VOGUSE-458477 format. One record per residue: x, y, z of N, C-alpha, C in turn; residue number from 0. Coordinates in steps of 0.05 Angstrom, whole numbers, plus 5000, padded with zeros to 4 digits. Layout:
// VOGUSE-458477
((X,Y,Z),(X,Y,Z),(X,Y,Z),NUM)
...
END
This chain:
// VOGUSE-458477
((3489,8578,9019),(3461,8595,9012),(3470,8625,8999),0)
((3470,8636,8979),(3479,8665,8970),(3479,8687,8992),1)
((3496,8705,8993),(3499,8722,9020),(3467,8740,9017),2)
((3458,8748,8994),(3435,8760,8991),(3412,8752,8993),3)
((3407,8719,8996),(3385,8707,9005),(3391,8707,9029),4)
((3409,8703,9047),(3410,8705,9072),(3396,8726,9082),5)
((3399,8746,9074),(3389,8773,9081),(3362,8779,9077),6)
((3344,8760,9065),(3321,8763,9051),(3304,8762,9076),7)
((3301,8756,9097),(3292,8753,9118),(3287,8777,9128),8)
((3303,8800,9119),(3296,8824,9130),(3284,8841,9115),9)
((3259,8859,9120),(3236,8875,9105),(3253,8895,9084),10)
((3281,8903,9097),(3289,8916,9072),(3325,8905,9068),11)
((3328,8902,9039),(3357,8883,9040),(3375,8907,9037),12)
((3390,8919,9053),(3416,8942,9053),(3431,8942,9074),13)
((3458,8944,9063),(3482,8937,9090),(3493,8968,9095),14)
((3504,8973,9119),(3506,9000,9125),(3534,9001,9133),15)
((3547,9023,9125),(3579,9022,9139),(3579,9050,9139),16)
((3594,9050,9172),(3611,9076,9182),(3636,9076,9179),17)
((3648,9097,9173),(3680,9096,9170),(3687,9093,9142),18)
((3694,9103,9131),(3701,9102,9097),(3734,9112,9100),19)
((3746,9104,9108),(3774,9108,9111),(3790,9092,9088),20)
((3814,9088,9083),(3823,9071,9064),(3809,9043,9060),21)
((3817,9035,9083),(3802,9008,9094),(3779,9001,9093),22)
((3760,9026,9103),(3738,9014,9101),(3722,9022,9070),23)
((3728,9040,9054),(3729,9046,9026),(3729,9026,9007),24)
((3752,9008,9022),(3761,8983,9002),(3741,8962,9007),25)
((3729,8960,9033),(3708,8935,9043),(3687,8948,9026),26)
((3679,8970,9032),(3655,8977,9013),(3650,8974,8984),27)
((3676,8979,8965),(3672,8976,8943),(3664,8938,8932),28)
((3678,8927,8955),(3675,8896,8957),(3644,8886,8953),29)
((3635,8901,8973),(3608,8898,8980),(3592,8906,8955),30)
((3591,8927,8943),(3581,8936,8920),(3591,8923,8893),31)
((3608,8907,8893),(3619,8895,8872),(3605,8868,8867),32)
((3594,8864,8898),(3581,8838,8905),(3552,8831,8898),33)
((3547,8861,8892),(3514,8869,8883),(3503,8876,8904),34)
((3510,8883,8924),(3491,8893,8949),(3492,8924,8949),35)
((3467,8928,8960),(3462,8959,8961),(3471,8967,8993),36)
((3490,8986,8996),(3508,8991,9011),(3497,9031,9017),37)
((3488,9033,9040),(3488,9059,9053),(3518,9064,9071),38)
((3523,9089,9068),(3558,9093,9087),(3553,9121,9095),39)
((3561,9124,9114),(3561,9147,9129),(3600,9152,9140),40)
((3606,9179,9133),(3634,9187,9147),(3623,9208,9160),41)
((3645,9211,9180),(3645,9243,9197),(3654,9262,9172),42)
((3672,9257,9153),(3676,9276,9129),(3660,9261,9104),43)
((3642,9284,9099),(3626,9273,9082),(3636,9271,9053),44)
((3661,9282,9049),(3673,9282,9022),(3676,9249,9022),45)
((3688,9235,9039),(3699,9211,9043),(3671,9196,9021),46)
((3650,9195,9037),(3632,9182,9022),(3620,9190,8998),47)
((3628,9214,8994),(3612,9223,8969),(3634,9213,8948),48)
((3663,9209,8950),(3682,9195,8930),(3669,9174,8921),49)
((3646,9154,8937),(3644,9129,8930),(3611,9133,8922),50)
((3603,9157,8915),(3574,9155,8906),(3574,9146,8878),51)
((3594,9160,8860),(3595,9143,8829),(3586,9115,8827),52)
((3601,9102,8849),(3605,9069,8849),(3581,9061,8856),53)
((3564,9075,8867),(3536,9061,8879),(3527,9063,8907),54)
((3540,9080,8925),(3540,9081,8952),(3526,9103,8954),55)
((3499,9091,8972),(3484,9117,8982),(3495,9126,9005),56)
((3488,9155,9009),(3497,9168,9033),(3485,9178,9052),57)
((3486,9167,9073),(3469,9172,9094),(3477,9193,9118),58)
((3461,9213,9120),(3465,9235,9139),(3475,9238,9170),59)
((3464,9215,9176),(3480,9201,9206),(3472,9178,9207),60)
((3491,9174,9229),(3489,9143,9238),(3463,9131,9244),61)
((3442,9146,9254),(3420,9140,9263),(3405,9135,9239),62)
((3404,9150,9218),(3393,9141,9193),(3407,9116,9181),63)
((3429,9112,9182),(3447,9091,9171),(3430,9063,9188),64)
((3423,9067,9216),(3419,9046,9231),(3384,9038,9219),65)
((3374,9058,9222),(3343,9061,9215),(3340,9045,9183),66)
((3364,9049,9160),(3347,9040,9139),(3362,9013,9132),67)
((3385,9002,9158),(3395,8983,9145),(3391,8963,9165),68)
((3399,8932,9159),(3398,8910,9173),(3419,8905,9193),69)
((3440,8901,9166),(3471,8891,9175),(3484,8916,9172),70)
((3495,8921,9196),(3510,8951,9194),(3541,8946,9201),71)
((3559,8959,9184),(3589,8955,9194),(3604,8981,9203),72)
((3622,8973,9219),(3637,9003,9227),(3664,8993,9218),73)
((3680,9020,9218),(3713,9012,9216),(3714,9038,9220),74)
((3733,9044,9249),(3736,9069,9257),(3760,9066,9278),75)
((3774,9094,9277),(3801,9096,9290),(3807,9080,9324),76)
((3782,9086,9340),(3787,9079,9369),(3763,9079,9376),77)
((3761,9065,9400),(3744,9061,9419),(3722,9084,9418),78)
((3733,9102,9431),(3714,9135,9437),(3703,9133,9404),79)
((3716,9134,9391),(3699,9131,9353),(3676,9122,9355),80)
((3679,9086,9364),(3654,9069,9352),(3638,9079,9379),81)
((3644,9079,9403),(3624,9089,9417),(3608,9109,9411),82)
((3618,9133,9405),(3606,9155,9392),(3590,9153,9366),83)
((3597,9133,9352),(3577,9126,9325),(3554,9111,9335),84)
((3559,9092,9354),(3537,9074,9364),(3520,9089,9382),85)
((3527,9107,9397),(3502,9117,9416),(3489,9133,9391),86)
((3501,9149,9374),(3486,9170,9353),(3472,9147,9342),87)
((3470,9120,9333),(3462,9101,9318),(3437,9088,9331),88)
((3438,9095,9360),(3411,9076,9375),(3387,9080,9370),89)
((3378,9102,9363),(3348,9112,9356),(3341,9097,9336),90)
((3359,9083,9315),(3353,9069,9290),(3358,9042,9299),91)
((3370,9026,9313),(3376,9003,9316),(3347,8984,9337),92)
((3344,8971,9326),(3321,8949,9331),(3327,8916,9329),93)
((3310,8902,9341),(3309,8874,9350),(3318,8857,9316),94)
((3336,8840,9313),(3346,8828,9296),(3368,8838,9276),95)
((3367,8866,9285),(3393,8882,9268),(3413,8878,9280),96)
((3441,8875,9259),(3461,8862,9271),(3489,8886,9268),97)
((3504,8885,9282),(3526,8907,9279),(3553,8897,9286),98)
((3569,8899,9261),(3599,8885,9260),(3610,8904,9259),99)
((3634,8909,9281),(3654,8922,9278),(3679,8911,9285),100)
((3683,8927,9255),(3716,8915,9240),(3739,8931,9252),101)
((3729,8946,9271),(3756,8964,9284),(3772,8955,9302),102)
((3797,8963,9309),(3819,8950,9323),(3814,8961,9356),103)
((3800,8957,9373),(3794,8968,9395),(3800,8946,9418),104)
((3798,8952,9447),(3805,8933,9464),(3784,8911,9469),105)
((3784,8887,9476),(3767,8867,9482),(3741,8882,9502),106)
((3754,8891,9521),(3736,8897,9545),(3717,8925,9531),107)
((3730,8943,9517),(3717,8962,9503),(3696,8957,9487),108)
((3700,8934,9466),(3682,8919,9450),(3655,8914,9466),109)
((3655,8897,9488),(3640,8886,9506),(3621,8908,9520),110)
((3642,8929,9524),(3623,8951,9534),(3602,8962,9519),111)
((3608,8968,9491),(3592,8974,9473),(3572,8958,9460),112)
((3571,8931,9463),(3552,8909,9459),(3537,8914,9477),113)
((3548,8918,9505),(3527,8918,9527),(3509,8946,9524),114)
((3519,8964,9509),(3504,8994,9500),(3481,8987,9483),115)
((3490,8967,9458),(3474,8962,9442),(3441,8943,9450),116)
((3453,8926,9465),(3435,8899,9475),(3403,8910,9480),117)
((3399,8928,9496),(3379,8938,9501),(3354,8947,9480),118)
((3368,8948,9450),(3349,8952,9424),(3343,8924,9422),119)
((3356,8910,9425),(3352,8881,9414),(3368,8877,9394),120)
((3383,8900,9379),(3406,8893,9360),(3426,8882,9375),121)
((3449,8859,9356),(3472,8847,9372),(3492,8862,9357),122)
((3514,8864,9380),(3537,8881,9368),(3556,8858,9369),123)
((3575,8857,9340),(3594,8829,9344),(3627,8844,9340),124)
((3646,8833,9350),(3670,8845,9343),(3682,8831,9317),125)
((3688,8844,9296),(3698,8825,9267),(3723,8847,9262),126)
((3749,8840,9278),(3770,8862,9266),(3780,8842,9244),127)
((3796,8853,9227),(3816,8844,9199),(3840,8845,9203),128)
((3850,8820,9188),(3884,8822,9192),(3886,8830,9159),129)
((3902,8852,9154),(3905,8852,9125),(3914,8887,9125),130)
((3911,8894,9096),(3916,8930,9092),(3899,8932,9065),131)
((3898,8956,9057),(3885,8961,9034),(3889,8942,9001),132)
((3920,8936,9013),(3927,8921,8989),(3912,8892,8987),133)
((3907,8879,9012),(3892,8853,9018),(3869,8856,9011),134)
((3856,8885,9019),(3826,8884,9012),(3823,8883,8982),135)
((3839,8900,8967),(3838,8899,8938),(3837,8876,8924),136)
((3858,8860,8932),(3859,8830,8921),(3837,8811,8926),137)
((3829,8816,8950),(3799,8802,8956),(3817,8777,8973),138)
((3838,8785,8990),(3850,8768,9009),(3847,8778,9041),139)
((3832,8791,9044),(3825,8798,9072),(3815,8779,9092),140)
((3828,8774,9114),(3829,8757,9137),(3809,8766,9156),141)
((3785,8761,9161),(3760,8768,9179),(3756,8750,9204),142)
((3759,8760,9230),(3752,8748,9249),(3732,8751,9259),143)
((3717,8740,9275),(3687,8746,9280),(3688,8738,9316),144)
((3674,8751,9337),(3677,8746,9359),(3647,8750,9370),145)
((3628,8729,9383),(3599,8736,9388),(3582,8706,9383),146)
((3559,8710,9383),(3537,8683,9384),(3547,8672,9354),147)
((3550,8644,9354),(3558,8632,9333),(3528,8633,9312),148)
((3509,8632,9327),(3484,8634,9301),(3486,8663,9292),149)
((3493,8685,9303),(3493,8711,9290),(3516,8710,9268),150)
((3536,8700,9273),(3555,8695,9257),(3551,8679,9230),151)
((3536,8656,9239),(3526,8643,9204),(3506,8654,9193),152)
((3494,8675,9209),(3473,8698,9190),(3491,8709,9170),153)
((3513,8723,9176),(3528,8737,9164),(3554,8731,9145),154)
((3563,8701,9151),(3581,8688,9146),(3588,8694,9112),155)
((3563,8690,9093),(3566,8695,9075),(3573,8719,9059),156)
((3564,8742,9077),(3571,8763,9068),(3601,8771,9075),157)
((3606,8762,9095),(3637,8764,9098),(3654,8753,9086),158)
((3648,8727,9069),(3661,8714,9053),(3659,8732,9020),159)
((3651,8749,9016),(3650,8766,8998),(3667,8785,9006),160)
((3673,8790,9028),(3694,8810,9027),(3723,8800,9031),161)
((3725,8776,9039),(3750,8759,9037),(3743,8734,9043),162)
((3766,8716,9035),(3760,8691,9033),(3773,8673,9060),163)
((3782,8692,9082),(3789,8677,9104),(3773,8690,9127),164)
((3755,8676,9131),(3731,8689,9154),(3735,8667,9177),165)
((3737,8669,9206),(3739,8656,9223),(3724,8664,9247),166)
((3707,8645,9259),(3691,8656,9284),(3710,8641,9303),167)
((3717,8656,9325),(3739,8654,9345),(3723,8648,9372),168)
((3700,8652,9376),(3685,8649,9399),(3673,8672,9413),169)
((3664,8678,9434),(3647,8696,9448),(3656,8729,9441),170)
((3639,8743,9447),(3638,8773,9438),(3674,8779,9451),171)
((3688,8794,9436),(3715,8803,9445),(3731,8778,9441),172)
((3732,8758,9428),(3747,8734,9422),(3758,8746,9398),173)
((3754,8749,9384),(3769,8761,9354),(3789,8777,9364),174)
((3779,8797,9374),(3798,8824,9384),(3822,8817,9398),175)
((3820,8791,9413),(3844,8778,9428),(3871,8768,9409),176)
((3854,8756,9383),(3867,8743,9366),(3882,8757,9344),177)
((3863,8786,9343),(3878,8806,9326),(3899,8820,9339),178)
((3903,8824,9366),(3927,8829,9374),(3944,8814,9378),179)
((3942,8782,9386),(3958,8764,9383),(3974,8766,9358),180)
((3960,8772,9336),(3976,8773,9303),(3992,8798,9300),181)
((3977,8820,9313),(3986,8848,9306),(4014,8845,9322),182)
((4017,8834,9347),(4044,8834,9360),(4066,8821,9342),183)
((4055,8797,9330),(4071,8787,9310),(4085,8796,9295),184)
((4066,8807,9281),(4069,8822,9255),(4085,8848,9257),185)
((4091,8863,9283),(4115,8882,9287),(4141,8867,9287),186)
((4138,8848,9308),(4159,8824,9310),(4171,8824,9281),187)
((4163,8810,9273),(4167,8805,9246),(4177,8823,9229),188)
((4166,8848,9230),(4181,8867,9212),(4201,8881,9222),189)
((4202,8878,9246),(4224,8891,9254),(4254,8876,9251),190)
((4244,8850,9252),(4268,8826,9251),(4275,8830,9222),191)
((4256,8835,9198),(4262,8838,9173),(4278,8860,9168),192)
((4271,8883,9182),(4286,8907,9186),(4320,8910,9191),193)
((4323,8890,9209),(4347,8889,9226),(4365,8868,9198),194)
((4355,8847,9197),(4366,8832,9175),(4377,8845,9150),195)
((4356,8857,9138),(4362,8871,9111),(4385,8887,9113),196)
((4388,8906,9145),(4408,8923,9145),(4429,8923,9147),197)
((4431,8893,9164),(4458,8878,9163),(4471,8867,9137),198)
((4450,8863,9118),(4462,8849,9091),(4469,8872,9075),199)
((4454,8897,9078),(4472,8917,9068),(4494,8931,9073),200)
((4500,8931,9096),(4528,8942,9107),(4544,8917,9097),201)
((4540,8896,9095),(4554,8879,9085),(4566,8882,9056),202)
((4552,8902,9045),(4554,8903,9014),(4536,8893,8993),203)
((4513,8883,9013),(4487,8867,8990),(4474,8887,8987),204)
((4467,8890,8957),(4448,8915,8949),(4426,8913,8964),205)
((4409,8936,8976),(4385,8932,8990),(4363,8918,8966),206)
((4360,8928,8948),(4343,8911,8934),(4346,8882,8932),207)
((4371,8879,8922),(4369,8849,8925),(4369,8835,8947),208)
((4375,8845,8970),(4369,8837,8998),(4340,8827,9004),209)
((4323,8854,8994),(4294,8852,9004),(4284,8826,8974),210)
((4292,8825,8956),(4291,8801,8938),(4291,8774,8949),211)
((4314,8777,8966),(4324,8749,8969),(4304,8736,8992),212)
((4302,8760,9010),(4283,8756,9032),(4252,8745,9023),213)
((4241,8752,9000),(4219,8752,9000),(4215,8725,8982),214)
((4232,8716,8970),(4239,8687,8961),(4247,8659,8975),215)
((4251,8674,9001),(4262,8653,9024),(4240,8645,9038),216)
((4247,8621,9067),(4231,8613,9075),(4214,8631,9098),217)
((4220,8652,9097),(4217,8674,9122),(4192,8695,9106),218)
((4196,8690,9078),(4176,8709,9064),(4142,8703,9078),219)
((4128,8727,9074),(4100,8722,9090),(4087,8745,9066),220)
((4058,8742,9073),(4040,8760,9057),(4047,8790,9065),221)
((4054,8794,9091),(4056,8819,9100),(4082,8826,9091),222)
((4104,8814,9094),(4135,8823,9082),(4127,8827,9052),223)
((4109,8812,9039),(4112,8811,9007),(4100,8842,8998),224)
((4084,8852,9011),(4070,8882,9008),(4092,8905,9023),225)
((4095,8901,9047),(4112,8918,9064),(4139,8922,9058),226)
((4152,8896,9055),(4187,8895,9049),(4198,8917,9031),227)
((4184,8912,9002),(4196,8936,8986),(4188,8958,8987),228)
((4181,8969,9013),(4173,8996,9019),(4196,9012,9025),229)
((4217,8996,9037),(4240,9009,9044),(4261,9011,9027),230)
((4251,9008,9001),(4260,9016,8982),(4269,9040,8974),231)
((4283,9053,8955),(4286,9080,8948),(4260,9082,8930),232)
((4243,9111,8940),(4218,9111,8925),(4200,9097,8928),233)
((4193,9071,8942),(4174,9062,8947),(4157,9062,8969),234)
((4166,9084,8984),(4146,9089,9012),(4118,9098,9003),235)
((4099,9088,9010),(4077,9101,9003),(4069,9123,9008),236)
((4055,9149,8993),(4047,9176,9005),(4028,9174,9029),237)
((4009,9157,9021),(3992,9148,9050),(3990,9127,9061),238)
((4006,9125,9085),(4008,9097,9097),(3983,9083,9093),239)
((3984,9054,9095),(3965,9037,9102),(3966,9038,9135),240)
((3983,9035,9153),(3989,9040,9180),(4012,9057,9184),241)
((4009,9084,9195),(4029,9100,9204),(4046,9092,9227),242)
((4065,9106,9236),(4076,9086,9259),(4054,9097,9286),243)
((4039,9122,9293),(4026,9120,9315),(4001,9108,9312),244)
((3997,9095,9294),(3966,9081,9287),(3974,9052,9295),245)
((4002,9043,9284),(4011,9016,9288),(4018,9013,9319),246)
((4028,9035,9331),(4037,9034,9361),(4017,9031,9378),247)
((3991,9042,9372),(3965,9045,9384),(3957,9014,9385),248)
((3960,9002,9369),(3952,8979,9369),(3969,8957,9384),249)
((3999,8964,9373),(4015,8947,9397),(4013,8950,9423),250)
((4008,8975,9432),(4003,8980,9462),(3982,8968,9475),251)
((3960,8969,9458),(3930,8954,9468),(3940,8924,9473),252)
((3952,8918,9458),(3955,8888,9453),(3976,8880,9473),253)
((3996,8899,9485),(4016,8894,9509),(4004,8893,9533),254)
((3986,8918,9534),(3967,8921,9556),(3948,8897,9559),255)
((3932,8882,9543),(3927,8856,9539),(3936,8836,9553),256)
((3965,8832,9542),(3981,8812,9555),(3991,8818,9583),257)
((3990,8842,9595),(3999,8843,9621),(3971,8841,9636),258)
((3948,8848,9629),(3924,8837,9643),(3919,8807,9646),259)
((3928,8790,9628),(3925,8768,9623),(3951,8752,9637),260)
((3972,8768,9647),(3996,8754,9655),(4013,8739,9637),261)
((4011,8747,9608),(4031,8734,9592),(4051,8745,9583),262)
((4072,8739,9591),(4103,8754,9580),(4102,8757,9543),263)
((4111,8785,9543),(4111,8787,9512),(4133,8801,9511),264)
((4163,8794,9510),(4187,8807,9512),(4188,8811,9486),265)
((4186,8805,9460),(4195,8808,9438),(4174,8826,9426),266)
((4148,8826,9426),(4131,8845,9423),(4137,8876,9438),267)
((4145,8871,9466),(4157,8895,9481),(4175,8913,9461),268)
((4200,8895,9465),(4225,8907,9444),(4212,8919,9420),269)
((4194,8904,9401),(4192,8913,9377),(4178,8942,9379),270)
((4159,8941,9407),(4154,8971,9405),(4165,8994,9411),271)
((4193,8990,9422),(4210,9008,9431),(4217,9029,9406),272)
((4224,9002,9382),(4229,9007,9358),(4211,9027,9345),273)
((4189,9019,9350),(4166,9039,9341),(4172,9066,9350),274)
((4177,9062,9379),(4179,9093,9393),(4201,9105,9381),275)
((4224,9092,9370),(4249,9101,9366),(4243,9115,9337),276)
((4225,9107,9321),(4223,9112,9295),(4203,9132,9299),277)
((4190,9142,9316),(4168,9166,9315),(4191,9185,9325),278)
((4209,9178,9349),(4230,9199,9354),(4245,9208,9341),279)
((4250,9189,9315),(4269,9204,9290),(4254,9217,9267),280)
((4231,9227,9275),(4218,9240,9259),(4205,9230,9231),281)
((4198,9198,9236),(4191,9187,9214),(4166,9177,9225),282)
((4151,9191,9235),(4124,9181,9251),(4105,9177,9227),283)
((4097,9197,9208),(4080,9199,9191),(4087,9182,9173),284)
((4105,9164,9169),(4109,9139,9147),(4092,9110,9155),285)
((4098,9102,9133),(4091,9067,9137),(4108,9064,9161),286)
((4099,9043,9176),(4115,9038,9202),(4142,9021,9195),287)
((4139,9003,9173),(4166,8993,9164),(4185,9010,9160),288)
((4189,9037,9159),(4205,9061,9157),(4225,9057,9176),289)
((4215,9039,9196),(4233,9031,9224),(4260,9026,9211),290)
((4263,9012,9189),(4287,9002,9174),(4313,9035,9170),291)
((4299,9055,9174),(4320,9072,9165),(4336,9075,9205),292)
((4323,9066,9221),(4329,9072,9250),(4351,9044,9252),293)
((4345,9023,9244),(4368,9001,9245),(4389,9001,9228),294)
((4387,9024,9204),(4412,9027,9188),(4426,9050,9206),295)
((4417,9072,9217),(4428,9087,9240),(4445,9072,9263),296)
((4433,9056,9270),(4446,9038,9292),(4469,9028,9279),297)
((4472,9023,9255),(4494,9003,9248),(4511,9025,9230),298)
((4513,9044,9237),(4529,9068,9227),(4527,9078,9204),299)
((4495,9079,9186),(4498,9087,9158),(4491,9115,9168),300)
((4499,9129,9142),(4486,9159,9147),(4457,9162,9141),301)
END
């Protein structure tokens, strides 16, 4: 059934979105392109105004967003930001409304926010994503959802309009557990890529040739496909997809979860140390794959 028809059970067919950073704005553009009516709110109003010419209606507050919309998304920096927006939106929430949080926060934090929403009659689901602004633009974003399966089915068609890879993981918080498992592996792979290319370059292989060889090899991945070339001269993005502090925030949340579960994560812990070293080298404001420069330095490069 088409996504818009699934939402016809509601008196007003409108999607709300809180948090219009580079990722959130990309998701909103896909929803608008799919023909949905979308209202947006952002703490910095100028971010919302940038999307107005593309059809976004601007909400003055999270409460207005919640009142006007029956399906609400949020994509915010951390749990404090999510909780703050949800508390502001509570007066507008009501029975039957769904809130999907695309943010990366700890599972227990997400469950606490879900409990905050529950008395309103609305439902709060964790729906973290795996990807970057590049994968949003190309329509390849992966979305994982934790919550009641019947709630998931109500919004599945809409999620498939954002990206083709949508998975229900289980009860509320399950998707965030999986998001951290993936993110931990992602940074390990990135650091392994950096050390391998640094070794090849020191042996006399041109860096661009080495990166090209990796991307044609069996260890190539979608993540390396868009991040690997960033280590080449002039290819580091001016606006990072995920700078070092942001990626390390996720890494440390994942490591904390592993500790709580009693699961050893030695490779992820070591990769996190290289994020620390990258920040200490004064490169924290860059895309985190800039850790390549740390490996070059350790190998004796100027």
